[in-house]
Kinemage of the C-alpha trace (Angstrom):
@kinemage 1
@onewidth
@group {chain A} dominant
@subgroup {mainchain}
@vectorlist {calphas} color= white
{ca unk a 1} P 131.177 -211.230 212.474
{ca unk a 2} L 131.483 -211.129 208.757
{ca unk a 3} L 129.338 -214.133 207.020
{ca unk a 4} L 132.043 -215.593 205.612
{ca unk a 5} L 133.583 -215.978 209.556
{ca unk a 6} L 130.614 -217.466 210.728
{ca unk a 7} L 130.892 -220.795 212.297
{ca unk a 8} L 129.735 -224.111 210.572
{ca unk a 9} L 129.175 -226.220 213.536
{ca unk a 10} L 129.360 -223.871 216.593
{ca unk a 11} L 128.643 -225.325 219.850
{ca unk a 12} L 129.123 -225.141 224.140
{ca unk a 13} L 131.624 -227.204 225.606
{ca unk a 14} L 132.469 -227.420 229.329
{ca unk a 15} L 135.957 -226.828 230.410
{ca unk a 16} L 137.990 -228.513 233.344
{ca unk a 17} L 136.036 -225.895 235.865
{ca unk a 18} L 132.615 -226.899 234.024
{ca unk a 19} L 132.270 -223.366 232.821
{ca unk a 20} L 130.705 -223.235 229.043
{ca unk a 21} L 132.697 -221.984 226.586
{ca unk a 22} L 132.101 -221.664 222.829
{ca unk a 23} L 133.952 -223.668 220.053
{ca unk a 24} L 133.451 -222.264 216.599
{ca unk a 25} L 135.218 -225.009 214.687
{ca unk a 26} L 135.666 -224.362 210.884
{ca unk a 27} L 134.004 -221.183 209.122
{ca unk a 28} L 130.734 -221.730 207.026
{ca unk a 29} L 132.865 -220.670 204.227
{ca unk a 30} L 135.519 -223.315 204.536
{ca unk a 31} L 132.462 -225.961 205.047
{ca unk a 32} L 131.067 -224.924 201.589
{ca unk a 33} L 134.177 -224.869 199.848
{ca unk a 34} L 134.782 -228.381 201.196
{ca unk a 35} L 131.511 -229.448 199.854
{ca unk a 36} L 132.136 -227.697 196.439
{ca unk a 37} L 135.681 -229.267 196.391
{ca unk a 38} L 134.452 -232.930 196.450
{ca unk a 39} L 132.312 -232.492 193.695
{ca unk a 40} L 135.192 -230.504 191.487
{ca unk a 41} L 137.341 -233.531 192.225
{ca unk a 42} L 134.699 -235.913 191.072
{ca unk a 43} L 133.807 -233.840 188.017
{ca unk a 44} L 137.331 -233.594 186.396
{ca unk a 45} L 135.774 -233.801 182.848
{ca unk a 46} L 134.006 -230.636 183.408
{ca unk a 47} L 137.328 -228.586 184.350
{ca unk a 48} L 139.663 -230.203 181.970
{ca unk a 49} L 142.548 -232.322 182.606
{ca unk a 50} L 144.975 -229.407 182.813
{ca unk a 51} L 143.305 -227.928 186.115
{ca unk a 52} L 145.672 -228.384 188.844
{ca unk a 53} L 144.690 -228.563 192.558
{ca unk a 54} L 145.364 -225.075 193.487
{ca unk a 55} L 142.632 -224.091 190.252
{ca unk a 56} L 140.041 -226.534 191.781
{ca unk a 57} L 140.390 -224.834 195.413
{ca unk a 58} L 140.181 -221.553 194.152
{ca unk a 59} L 137.158 -222.577 192.271
{ca unk a 60} L 135.770 -224.469 195.409
{ca unk a 61} L 135.620 -220.864 196.934
{ca unk a 62} L 134.179 -219.185 194.613
{ca unk a 63} L 131.122 -221.397 194.910
{ca unk a 64} L 131.590 -220.771 198.595
{ca unk a 65} L 131.446 -217.239 198.226
{ca unk a 66} L 128.406 -217.479 195.823
{ca unk a 67} L 126.553 -219.688 198.236
{ca unk a 68} L 126.991 -216.622 201.030
{ca unk a 69} L 126.048 -214.373 198.884
{ca unk a 70} L 122.814 -215.948 198.110
{ca unk a 71} L 122.017 -216.540 201.460
{ca unk a 72} L 122.650 -213.104 202.380
{ca unk a 73} L 120.067 -211.763 200.143
{ca unk a 74} L 116.777 -210.751 201.262
{ca unk a 75} L 113.807 -213.268 200.225
């Protein structure tokens, strides 16, 4: 599994027959991008007023990819 596909909040759930199943939920990349977009929406002044929602979304994923890249670097 690539790092950008890793689940943000994995959990085990029981199905109707009480078997455990893995539920991944959103990817860690999507969660990081969601955190970034929240800040980008609040900081419109740093982006300028001519940025549209798609521009902000692309920037959010750039931040998410940067976070994942740093996370994967050896310490």
